N, C-alpha and C positions, 0 to 999 in steps of 0.2 A: 180556667183562664191560663194557668201555668202551662198546661199541655199545649194550648193554642199558641202561646207565646213561643214555646220551644219549637213547634212545627214551623211557624212563620220564620223564626230565626234560622233554622236549618236550611230552609229554602232560600232565604236571603243570602246566606253564605254560599250556597250551591250555585245560584245564578251569578253571583258576583265573581266567583272563581271561574266559572265557565266563560263569562264575558272576557276576563283577562286572557284566557286561552284563545278564544275566537279572534280577538283583536290582534294578538301576537301573530296568529297565522297570516292575516292580511298584511300586517306590517312587514313580515319576513318575505312573503312570496309575491305580492301583487304590484309592487312599485317598479315602474319602468324608469330606471336611472338615466337612460340614454335619451328618450324622447318625451318623457313626462307622461302623466296619466297613469292609469292602473290596468294591469292585466286582470281579467276576471275568468278566463278559461283556464282553470287550474285543476289538475288531477288530485288524487287523494292525498299525495304527499306535498302538494303545492307546485308541482312541475307545470310549466306553461305548455299547454298543448295546442293553443291557437293564440296569435298575438293581435287579433282584431279587438277593437275597443268600442264598446256599446255606450252611447252617450248617456242613456238613462241610468246605467250602472255607474258611470263616471260621476254623474251628479249625486247619486245616492251615496257613494263612498265619501265624497267631499262633505256632504251633509252629515253623514254619520261621524266622521272624524271631528268635525267642528262641534257637533252636539255633545259628544263625549268630552271634548276639551272644555266646553262651557258648563256642563252639568255635573260632572263627577270629578272631584278633586284629584284623584290618583291619575287621571288621564290628562291633566294639565301639563303636558310635556311638550317641549319644543319640536320634537320629531313628528308628533301628530299634527300640530298646527302647520309646520313647514310642508308636510306632505299634502295637507288639504289646500294650502295656498299655492306653493310653488309648483307642485306636481299636478294636482287635480284642477284647481281653480284656473290657473294660467293656461293649462291645456284646453279647458272648456272655452275660455275666452278667445283663444286663438283659433280653434278648429271646429267648435260645435255647430255654429251656424253654417248652413250650406253655402250661402253666398252673401256675406255681410255687405250692407246693413240689413239684409232680409232677416226676419225673425225665425223662420223655419229652421229647426235643427236636424242634423242627420240622425239616423238611428244607429248606424255603425260606421266606424272609421277604420282606416288602416292604422298600423302601429304609429306611423309618423303623422297621422292626422288627416289623410285624404278621405273624402266622403266615399262610401261604398253603397249605402242604401238609405233612402228616406222613407219613413212610414207616414201614412196619411192619417195620423192620430196626433193627439196633443201630449203624449206621455214623455217624450224626450224633453220637450219644452217645460213641462211641469217640474221635472226633477232638476233641470237646469236652474229654474227659478228658486227652488228650495235650496240648492247649493249656494247660489249667489246671496240669498238673504242670510243664510247661516254664516257665510264667510264675512259678511258685513258685521254681523253681531259680534264675532270674535276678533275682528281686525280693526273695525271702525272705519274702514276704507269705503268712502261714499260711492266709488265706482261700482262696487258689487251691488249695493242697494239700488242704484240707478238701473242696472241690468235686470234685477229682480222685478222691480215695479214695471218697467217697460214690457218685459216679457209677460208679466201677469196681465197687463192691459190687453196684449195681443191674444192671449189664451181666452180671456173673457169675450173678446170680440168674435173669435172663432166659434165659441160655444153658444153664445146668446144672440149673435147678430148675423154673421156671415161665415159659414164654414168653407167657402169656395177656396180660400187660401191654403187649405190643407191638401188640395189636389184630389179630392175624392168626388168623382162625377156622380150625379144623381141618375141612376138607371131606372127605367120604367117598371121593372119587375121587383125591385128591392123594396121591402117593407119599410115604412117610416117608423123606425124603432129607436129606442134610447137604451143604451147599456148603463147599468148602475155604476160602472167604472168611471164615467165622465163626471157626474156630480160628486162622486166620492172623492176623486183626486182633487177636484176644485175646492171642496170643503176643507181638505187637508191644507191646501195653499192658503185659504182664508185664515185658518188657525195659525199657520206658520208666520205669515206676514203680520198678523194682528197681535202676536204674542208680545206683551209688554210694550206695545206701541198704540196708545189710545187713539191717535189720529187715524192711523191706518185701520185699526179695528173698527172705528166708527164708519169709515168710508166703505168697508167691506161687509158691514152688518147685514144690509139687504141681500147681498150676494150669498152670505152664509145661510140666511133663512131660505133663500131660493134653492140652494143646493140641498139642504136638509129636506125641504118639501119634495123635491124631485126623488130623493132616495126613498122617502117614505111611501111614494107611489108604487114601489116595487113589492110592497106587501099586498098580496092578491088572494083570491079565493076565500073571501070572508075572513081574512087574517090568518089563514092556515098555511100559507106558503110565501116565501120570499123568492121572487123570480128575477133572474139576472137581466132579462130584457122585457121591456114593455113598449107599447105604442107611444107615439108622441103625445097622445091624449091621456096616457096613463092607464091604458087598458091592456088586458092579456092578449098576446099575439098567438096566432095559430101555429101548429106544427112544433117541430123540435126546438126551434128558436124560442118560442113562447114558453115551453115547458122546462127550459134549461135552468138548472140550479147549480150554484157554486157555494157550498156551505162555508168555506173559508172566507170567501169574499163577503158574504153576509155578516160574518162575525167581525171582520175588519171594519165594515161599514158601521157595525154596532158600536165599536168603541170610538170611531170618529163622531158618531151622533151623540154618544155619551158626553164627550168633551164639549160638544155644541150645547147640550142641555145644561152643563155646568156653568158655562158662560151666561146662558139665558136664565138660569135659576128656575127651571121648570120640572118639578118632581113628577108631575103627571106624565109628561112626555118621557121622562127617564124610565118610568115603570113600563110604558108601552115599548120602548126600545129594548129593554131587558127581556121582555116577553117575546117580542117578534124577531129581534136581530141577534139575540144570544141563545135563549132557551130553544126556540123553534128550530133554527138550523142545526143546533147541536143534537137535539133529539132525533131529527130525521137523518142527520149526516154522520152520526157516530156508527161505526161498523159493529154490530152486536156480536159477530162471530170472532173477529180478530182484533178489534180495537182500532183506534185511529179514525180520522175523518176521511170519508170518501172525497175524491177530488171533484167529481161532477155527479149530479143526479138528475133524474127526470121526475117532474112533479106528479106524473101519473104512475110512477113505478115502472115505466117501460125501460128497456135497455138504452142508456145514452149512446149516441153515435161516436163520441170521443173514445179512442182506443185506450186512453189512460184513465178512464173514469174511475176505476176502482183502486188506482194507485194512491199511496199516502205520500204527500209532498211536505217539505219542510215548512213552507210559509203559512198554510192554513193552521198548522199546529202552533206556530209562533203567534199568529194573530189571535187564536183562541185563548192562549195563555194571557195575553194582554187584556182581552175583552172580559174574561171572567174575573180576573183579579181587579180590574177597574170597576166592574159591576158590583163586586163585593165591597170594595173600598167606598163606593158612593152610596150603596143601599144598606149595607150591613146584613144582607141575606146570606146566611151560612150555606145555603144550597149552592150558591155561586162559588163560594170558596171550595166546597167539596169538588165541584166540577173542575176548578182550576187545578187542584191536586191530581185529579184523574188524568187530565190532559198532560200536565207537566211530567207525571211519572211515565206515561207512555212515550212522550217526546224525548225525555232524557235517556230513557232506556233504548230507544230504537234509532234515533237520529245522530246521537253523539258518536264521534270517532275518538276513543280514548288513546289510540296509538299516534295519530298524526294531528289531532286537533280539528276544530271546526265541525260542521255537521254534514252528513250525507243529505242530499236533497231529494232523492227519489227512491222510495221503497215500493215493493209490490204489495198486494192486498194483505198478505200474511205478515207484513212488517219486516221482510228481509230486504237487504240492500239490492236495488236493481241497477243503479249506476253509481260508480265509486267517485265520480267527479265531485269536487267541492265548489265549483263555479262554472258558469257558462254564459250564454246570451241572456239568461233570465235570472240566474242566481249569482248574486254578488255580495258585497259587504253591506248588508242592509237589514233584511227581515230578522235574521238571527241576533245580531248585536242590538238592534232596536228593541226587540222583545226582551232580551236579557237586561238591558239598561233600564227600560221602563219598569220591568218587574222588580228590579233591585230598588228603584226609587219608591215604588208603591209599597213594597214590603217594609222598607225603612220607615215610611210614614205610618203604616199600620202598627209597627212595633213601638213607635214613639207614642202612639195613642194608648197602647196597652201597658207601657212600662210604668211601674210604680215609682214614686219619688225616690225611693232608696236604690233603685236600679235603673238609671236612665238608659235610653236606647243605645247611647254611645258605648256604655259598658257591656251591653249584650253582644256587641259585634266583635268582642275580643277573643272568641273561641277559636281554637286551632287544634287539629286540622278541621276543615269544614265537614259536616255530615253529608251523607248522600241519601236524601230521602227517596229519590227515585229508585235506588237500588234496594233500600230498606222496604219500600212498598212492593217490590217485585218478589221479595223472599217469602 
């Protein structure tokens, strides 16, 4: 018991220390003091290499700042809230929608907010909604919540009733398919808007069940594979599209579903999710030769068509850390904690940049840095700090359960300097 407590404590200190470094990187380098909003195209040392602004990453950074401000005492700092509100939130309100009062958001804007590109998906709008809801939670300003609920209604309309407003034509040769990403992100919005809001949670309960059911349909082949795309009827598709697998995405879906089961109080479903969305993609997706999670796989073991299929990316490993620690926290299965340590050791050893802070995003199969950038059109202030913040909270909770009366968890957090279990595990 004492050894387990020490290991959990060392990881809590490690992830907390790393979270401080990561947040400091974005606070120092990403804020546009002239036009508002955030730069995300940042080089290794934080230098801006492109000033385009991606709406979904703007929303993610606003959400992340507000979440840190609300959840962790040491981040309850005026500069964090001011950046979320005055820089990020106001920039989104002013420029994100392509032609207000239309609901469609741009995908990318110029530095001063002019639209450059619109995607025919719901993802910019989803992270706009998350940002607005979290801003409302920390400021109490009803304008933000009104924006969040209105956009949520529009997203649900696109997904469940009429997608024509997304501007995606129905072509005769295109298969009628469903990507797991759509019900996944919608389930995360149900969780976001329903948190500590019984009225909204009740109104979205059926939607949450619908999303969970749609995600679960992606377990195919007699429960032996999680497929990224299925038909509208929940059946396997032919060709590369049907065989396509994304281990990191399955793991992220896993912890979204775990939170859903916690709300629902369904231990049988929890066990099913751990087996199919945590253990199954990890066992198939972990590289036995070099470690780390493959980015893409083919369910039949054929060579995927994506050129980057064997690369190791930052976000699947972040999601795996969350998933396995949450799985252990909810089930008590020590095998899940062991996998958390395995993933965390690889992640901290390979992705961290001890010289400039933050994490590299793109490694080759052998785990060597392929791109030195810290941000771009797809990597911003989100997956890494979300992972670290959630893991810190879960580790704190686990320690509080283990701590004897004579040594409360608060006392255990006083060690200095923090240990580095990732480095120790590599020796």
